[in-house]
C-alpha positions as CSV (number, residue, x, y, z in Angstrom):
1,X,-14.4,-29.2,-46.9
2,X,-16.9,-26.3,-46.9
3,X,-16.0,-22.9,-48.1
4,X,-16.0,-21.7,-44.5
5,X,-13.5,-24.3,-43.6
6,X,-11.4,-23.4,-46.6
7,X,-11.4,-19.8,-45.5
8,X,-10.4,-20.8,-42.0
9,X,-7.5,-22.8,-43.4
10,X,-6.3,-19.8,-45.4
11,X,-6.6,-17.5,-42.4
12,X,-4.5,-19.9,-40.4
13,X,-1.5,-19.5,-42.6
14,X,-0.3,-16.9,-40.0
15,X,2.4,-18.2,-37.7
16,X,0.0,-18.9,-34.9
17,X,1.0,-22.5,-34.0
18,X,4.7,-22.1,-34.0
19,X,6.5,-24.3,-31.6
20,X,6.8,-22.8,-28.2
21,X,7.6,-24.2,-24.7
22,X,4.6,-24.9,-22.5
23,X,5.0,-23.5,-19.0
24,X,3.9,-26.0,-16.4
25,X,2.2,-24.8,-13.3
26,X,3.7,-25.8,-10.0
27,X,1.6,-28.2,-7.9
28,X,1.3,-25.6,-5.2
29,X,-0.1,-23.1,-7.7
30,X,-2.8,-25.5,-8.8
31,X,-3.7,-26.3,-5.2
32,X,-3.8,-22.5,-4.4
33,X,-6.0,-21.8,-7.4
34,X,-8.5,-24.6,-6.6
35,X,-8.7,-23.6,-2.9
36,X,-9.2,-20.0,-3.8
37,X,-12.0,-21.0,-6.3
38,X,-13.7,-23.0,-3.6
39,X,-13.5,-20.1,-1.1
40,X,-14.8,-17.6,-3.6
41,X,-17.6,-20.0,-4.6
42,X,-18.7,-20.3,-1.0
43,X,-17.7,-23.9,-0.3
44,X,-15.7,-22.5,2.6
45,X,-17.0,-19.2,4.1
46,X,-15.3,-16.7,6.4
47,X,-14.5,-18.3,9.8
48,X,-14.5,-21.9,8.4
49,X,-11.5,-24.1,9.0
50,X,-10.0,-25.7,5.9
51,X,-9.3,-29.4,6.0
52,X,-6.0,-30.5,7.7
53,X,-2.8,-30.6,5.7
54,X,-3.0,-34.4,5.6
55,X,-6.6,-34.2,4.2
56,X,-5.5,-31.6,1.6
57,X,-2.5,-33.7,0.6
58,X,-4.8,-36.7,0.0
59,X,-7.5,-34.7,-1.8
60,X,-5.1,-33.1,-4.2
61,X,-2.6,-36.0,-4.4
62,X,0.3,-33.7,-3.6
63,X,3.0,-33.5,-0.9
64,X,3.1,-31.4,2.2
65,X,5.4,-28.7,0.8
66,X,2.9,-28.0,-2.0
67,X,0.0,-27.7,0.4
68,X,2.0,-25.4,2.7
69,X,3.1,-23.2,-0.2
70,X,-0.5,-22.9,-1.4
71,X,-1.7,-22.0,2.1
72,X,1.0,-19.4,2.4
73,X,0.0,-17.8,-0.9
74,X,-3.6,-17.7,0.2
75,X,-2.5,-16.1,3.5
76,X,-0.7,-13.3,1.6
77,X,-3.9,-12.7,-0.3
78,X,-5.8,-12.4,2.9
79,X,-8.0,-15.4,2.2
80,X,-6.8,-17.5,5.1
81,X,-5.3,-17.1,8.5
82,X,-2.7,-19.5,9.8
83,X,-1.9,-20.1,13.5
84,X,0.6,-22.5,14.8
85,X,-0.9,-25.9,15.6
86,X,-4.3,-25.0,14.1
87,X,-5.9,-25.6,10.7
88,X,-6.0,-22.7,8.3
89,X,-9.1,-20.6,8.7
90,X,-10.9,-18.7,6.0
91,X,-10.7,-14.9,6.3
92,X,-11.8,-11.8,4.4
93,X,-9.2,-9.8,2.5
94,X,-8.8,-6.2,3.7
95,X,-7.3,-3.1,2.2
96,X,-4.2,-3.8,4.2
97,X,-3.9,-7.1,2.4
98,X,-3.6,-5.3,-1.0
99,X,-0.9,-3.0,0.3
100,X,1.0,-5.8,2.0
101,X,1.1,-7.7,-1.3
102,X,2.6,-4.7,-3.0
103,X,5.1,-3.8,-0.2
104,X,7.8,-6.2,-1.2
105,X,7.8,-5.1,-4.8
106,X,7.6,-1.5,-3.8
107,X,10.6,-1.7,-1.5
108,X,12.6,-3.2,-4.4
109,X,11.4,-0.5,-6.7
110,X,12.5,2.2,-4.3
111,X,16.1,1.0,-4.5
112,X,16.2,1.6,-8.3
113,X,17.4,4.8,-9.8
114,X,14.6,7.4,-9.5
115,X,12.5,5.2,-7.2
116,X,12.3,7.6,-4.3
117,X,11.4,10.5,-6.7
118,X,8.7,8.4,-8.3
119,X,7.1,7.5,-5.0
120,X,7.3,11.1,-3.8
121,X,5.5,12.1,-7.0
122,X,2.8,9.5,-6.3
123,X,2.5,10.9,-2.8
124,X,2.2,14.5,-4.2
125,X,-0.7,13.5,-6.4
126,X,-2.4,11.6,-3.6
127,X,-2.0,14.1,-0.8
128,X,-2.8,17.1,-3.1
129,X,-6.3,15.6,-3.6
130,X,-6.6,14.9,0.2
131,X,-5.8,18.5,1.2
132,X,-8.1,20.0,-1.4
133,X,-10.9,17.7,-0.1
134,X,-10.1,18.7,3.5
135,X,-10.2,22.4,2.6
136,X,-13.7,22.0,1.1
137,X,-15.3,19.3,3.2
138,X,-13.5,19.1,6.6
139,X,-15.9,19.6,9.6
140,X,-15.1,21.7,12.6
141,X,-14.4,18.5,14.6
142,X,-12.0,17.3,11.9
143,X,-10.2,20.6,11.8
144,X,-9.9,20.5,15.6
145,X,-8.4,17.1,15.3
146,X,-5.9,18.3,12.8
147,X,-5.0,21.2,15.1
148,X,-4.3,18.7,17.9
149,X,-2.0,16.8,15.7
150,X,-0.2,20.0,14.7
151,X,0.3,20.9,18.4
152,X,1.8,17.5,19.1
153,X,4.1,18.0,16.2
154,X,5.2,21.4,17.6
155,X,6.2,19.8,21.0
156,X,8.5,17.2,19.3
157,X,10.9,19.5,17.4
158,X,14.0,18.4,19.3
159,X,13.2,14.7,19.3
160,X,13.5,13.4,15.8
161,X,11.9,10.0,16.2
162,X,8.9,11.6,18.0
163,X,8.8,14.3,15.4
164,X,8.5,11.7,12.6
165,X,5.7,10.0,14.4
166,X,3.8,13.2,15.0
167,X,4.5,14.2,11.4
168,X,2.9,11.0,10.2
169,X,0.0,11.4,12.6
170,X,-0.7,14.9,11.1
171,X,-0.8,13.6,7.6
172,X,-2.8,10.6,8.7
173,X,-5.6,13.0,10.0
174,X,-5.7,14.4,6.5
175,X,-6.1,10.9,5.0
176,X,-8.9,10.2,7.4
177,X,-11.1,13.1,6.5
178,X,-12.7,11.6,3.4
179,X,-13.8,8.6,5.5
180,X,-12.4,6.1,3.0
181,X,-10.4,3.3,4.7
182,X,-8.5,2.7,1.5
183,X,-7.1,6.2,1.7
184,X,-5.7,5.5,5.2
185,X,-4.2,2.2,4.0
186,X,-2.5,3.8,1.0
187,X,-1.3,6.7,3.2
188,X,0.2,4.3,5.7
189,X,2.0,2.3,3.0
190,X,3.4,5.4,1.2
191,X,4.9,6.8,4.3
192,X,6.2,3.4,5.4
193,X,8.0,2.8,2.1
194,X,9.4,6.3,2.0
195,X,10.5,6.8,5.6
196,X,12.3,3.4,5.4
197,X,14.5,4.8,2.7
198,X,15.3,8.2,4.3
199,X,18.6,9.0,6.0
200,X,18.1,10.0,9.7
201,X,19.3,13.3,11.1
202,X,21.9,13.1,13.9
203,X,23.1,16.6,14.8
204,X,20.8,18.3,17.4
205,X,21.0,21.7,15.6
206,X,20.3,20.1,12.3
207,X,17.3,18.2,13.7
208,X,15.7,21.3,15.2
209,X,16.3,23.4,12.1
210,X,14.9,20.7,9.7
211,X,11.9,19.9,12.0
212,X,11.1,23.5,12.6
213,X,10.9,24.2,8.9
214,X,8.7,21.1,8.4
215,X,6.5,22.2,11.3
216,X,6.0,25.7,9.9
217,X,5.0,24.2,6.6
218,X,2.4,22.1,8.5
219,X,1.1,25.4,10.1
220,X,0.7,27.0,6.6
221,X,-1.2,23.9,5.4
222,X,-3.4,23.8,8.5
223,X,-4.3,27.5,8.2
224,X,-5.3,27.1,4.5
225,X,-7.5,24.2,5.4
226,X,-9.0,26.1,8.3
227,X,-9.9,29.0,5.9
228,X,-11.3,26.5,3.4
229,X,-8.8,27.6,0.8
230,X,-8.4,24.6,-1.5
231,X,-5.8,26.3,-3.8
232,X,-3.8,27.5,-0.8
233,X,-3.9,24.1,0.8
234,X,-2.7,22.4,-2.3
235,X,0.2,24.9,-2.8
236,X,1.2,24.5,0.9
237,X,1.2,20.8,0.5
238,X,3.3,20.9,-2.7
239,X,5.8,23.3,-1.1
240,X,6.1,21.0,1.9
241,X,6.6,17.8,0.0
242,X,9.1,19.4,-2.4
243,X,11.0,20.6,0.6
244,X,11.0,17.2,2.1
245,X,12.4,15.6,-1.1
246,X,15.0,18.3,-1.5
247,X,16.2,17.7,2.0
248,X,16.5,14.0,1.4
249,X,18.7,14.5,-1.7
250,X,20.8,17.0,0.2
251,X,21.7,14.4,2.8
252,X,22.4,11.5,0.3
């Protein structure tokens, strides 16, 4: 045994090879990984149909459930599309795919103590950057579009469902200003996750009072962006979202 081998033996006195259970992969996981590798390697390109379920069963020597589980996992990743009666077709993942993968975990997280608050904090960080960017970079056309969204918001004060939609549309214009599709996707996901957890308003007077306050905060935010006041826009946004969170906790 060489000195190098002796040194290696001495070094290996640490408890590295202790007995531990080996976790076996499911057959469907192995099929999924192999098909994903083949897709990413270019053996199947976007638009191609994959082999039939029977052909995949024969190729991988697995049963139909394993193939279907593998295809379902690839669909969640955005790598294939599956239509009834047709073979799976290779597709390209989109930004929406990423958010969709996270949505189930996110909704579970929202139900945990502090979940809503943590998501509102994430939204605060995200939208603070958006409004600062808008105040500095928004074009006249983009500011005009934001004004149109604000006007639609003002016409919906008494209709809570419509007000929520126009509220989301106003914030969506802000997310669209940088021209990054990922920002729009994240915005959509954040609002979906949070709105789903909010308690709806029922009394007409309460609806108008709450929505009027939210609308006035939108006006303040819009005016700061129109003046190209980044600090003012960020403060208006933070005041608005803090008010939204306070209103939620007051109703729960």
